N, C-alpha and C positions, 0 to 999 in steps of 0.2 A: 343636921348638916347646916353650916352657916351659909346664908345667901351669897356672901361675898366669894365663897369658894365654888359657886356653881359655874359651869362652863358658859361662855358667851352665847347669847341667843343666836340661832341660825340666821336670823334676819340680818345681823351685823355682817356676817360673811357674805351674804347675798348682796348687801348694799355695796360692800367693797368691790365685789366682782362687777357689779353694775357700773361703779365709778370707773374702774379700769376699762371696761368695755366702752363706756361713753367717751373716754379720752381717745381710745383707739379709733372709734368711728369719726369723731370730730377731726382727728389728725388726718384721716384719709379724705374727709370732705374738704378740708382746707388745702390739701395738696392737689387732689384730682378734681374737686368741685362737684363731683357726683359719685354715687356708689350704686351698684346694682341691688335691687331688692332681694334677689336670690342669695346674695352674699350677706345680707343684713336682715334675715327673717326675724331675728329677735327684736329688731326695731319696730317691726309690724305687730308683734305679739305682746311685747312688754311695755306697758304704759309708763312704768316708772323709769325705765331706760330711756324711753323717748323724751320724757320730761327732763331728765338729766342732760341729754344731748341738746335739747332746745335751750336750756338755761345757759349752758356753756357757749353756745353760738350767740345767744342774745347778748352775752357779756362783751362780745367784740363786734356788735352791730350787725349780726347776720341772723337769718332765720332758715329753718329746715322747710323744704317744700317738697310736696309729692302730689301725685294725681292718680286716681284709680285707673286711668287709661295709660299710665306710664310704668315702665319696668324699672325705674330709677328713683332714688332720692337725690336731691341737689341742695345747694345752699345759694342764697341770694342776699343782697342787702335788705335790711328791714325796711318796710314801707315808709316809715317816718323819716329814715335817713335818705332813702332813694328819692323822696320828695324834693330834695335839693338837686336841681338840674345838673350841678357839677358832679353828682355822684349817682346819676341814674344808670341803669344796667348797660345801656348802649354806650354811654360815655366811658363807663368803667371798663367795658370790654373793648374799647377803642373801635367800635363798629360805626363806620360813617353812614351818612344819610342814605346813600344809594344801597348799601348793604342791608340797612333796615327795611327799605322798600322791597328788596328781593326776599327778605325774611318774611314780610307780610304774605307774599305770594306762596312761599314754601309752607308757611303755617296753614294757609287756607287750603292747600292741596294735600298736605301730609297729615295734619292733626285734626282739622275741622271735620272731615268725613268720619274719622274714628270717634270723635266725641258725639257726633250726631248718631252714629250707629249704636253707641253705648246707651245713649238716652232713649232711642227708639226701642232697643232691646229691653230696657228696664220698664218702659211703658207697656210693652207686650207681655212681660211677665206679670204685671199688675192686672192686665186685661187680656187673659189668654184667649177669649172668644173673638178678639179683634183680629181680622185677617192680616197677615204679614205682607208688607210691601215687597214684591219680588225685585224691585229696582233699588231697594235700600242697601247701603254699604254693609259689608259683613262685619259684625262686631269683633274688634281686636284683630281683624285680618291684616296681614302685612300690606303696606301701601308703599309703592315705589314710583318714582317719576324719572323717566329717561332724561338725562342732561340735554340731549339734542332736542327733545320735544319742548323742554322748558325754554331753551334758547330760541327755538323757532317761534314760540308763542310770544315771548317777552324780550328777547335778546336785543332787539333794535332800540328799546327804551334805554338800555344801559350802554350799549357799545360793546364790541367783542372783547376788548382788553379789560374794561371795567367789570363786565359780567364774570369773566374768569377770576379776576382778583377778588370780587365780592364773594363768590362761591368758596374760594380758598379761605377767606377770612371766617366765613360761617362754619366751614369744616373744622378749622383750627379751634374755634370757640366752642365746638361741641354741639352746634345746632343741627347739623346735618352730617350724613356719612355718604360716601360714594364708593361703589364696588368697582371691580376692574372692567366691567362692561359699561360703566358710565351711568348706572342707575343710582339715583339719589333717594335716600331713605331718612327717616327721622333720626336725629342724633339724641344723645342722652338728655339734653336740656331743652329741646324745642318745645316739649309739652309742659315744661316746668317753669322756665324763666320767662315765658311769654304769657301775659295775662290775656285770657280770651276776650274779656269785655273791652279792654284797652286795644287789643289787636283789631277787633271789629270796628272800633271807632277810628283807628288809624286807617283801616281799609276804606271806610266811608269818606274820610277827609283827604285821602291821598289822590294823586293824579292817576293811580292805578285802579281806582274804583271803576272808572269808565272802561278801562281796558278789560278788567275782569268781567264786567257786565256784557261787553261786546265779544268776549271769548278770545281776545288777543288782537294782534295787529296783523292785518292782511298784507300790508305793503311789504315788498321784498327789501332786504337790506342792501345798500350799495356795496360794491366790491371793496372800497376803501372806507373804513369806518373811523370817523374822527370823534373820540370820546367827548371832547369838549362841546360838541354840538348836540349830544344826546340829553334828553330830559333828566336822566338820573346817572350821568357819567361821573367822572372823577370829581369829588367835592372835598377832597382832603386838603389839608394845609400844605 
């Protein structure tokens, strides 16, 4: 039998299937900006597919991001491109300074406890004889924050109108979600598009650091709130 007459190697078919799947995943990521891991289990298990997706995204200045504490994949600008202040994620998503400050708080309350719990659980698995901390957050446990409680603690820093507007912008951008009872939870990209180290630095450098250390603002808000007088009120053009 001549070698030229042999059927194509199975690997060729598999590569073609991977290419098609990579195009499908990239298209969904470009449209929606995130995909659930449960819908893309092959992206978790197939290193070749993941490499194909990453190459395609890299060609348009994007990168695939994930976290072991997140149930989603997402795309963001490559770090070298985002270094240009005109193209950083906040500017690209049209998130104003006040909304970024609110995002700092939400990240610290919804994501940071989950990351701490995962780290402590991993350490406990490595050292099973070490007693568990009964006050430690539950690993991967659902975390929610009542909207009213968030406003009571930090609302006066923003002003009533700006606070509602910033929450709306963060929900639209996929950073948070809100149910019918007014409970805020982590959105698909809160754990992915926010760099933990950078967020900690923003927290330390911001005027909210003192607020968080003191556990909020105790002074009652006046009946009539003027956003222009608030520290983090309307700062848009």
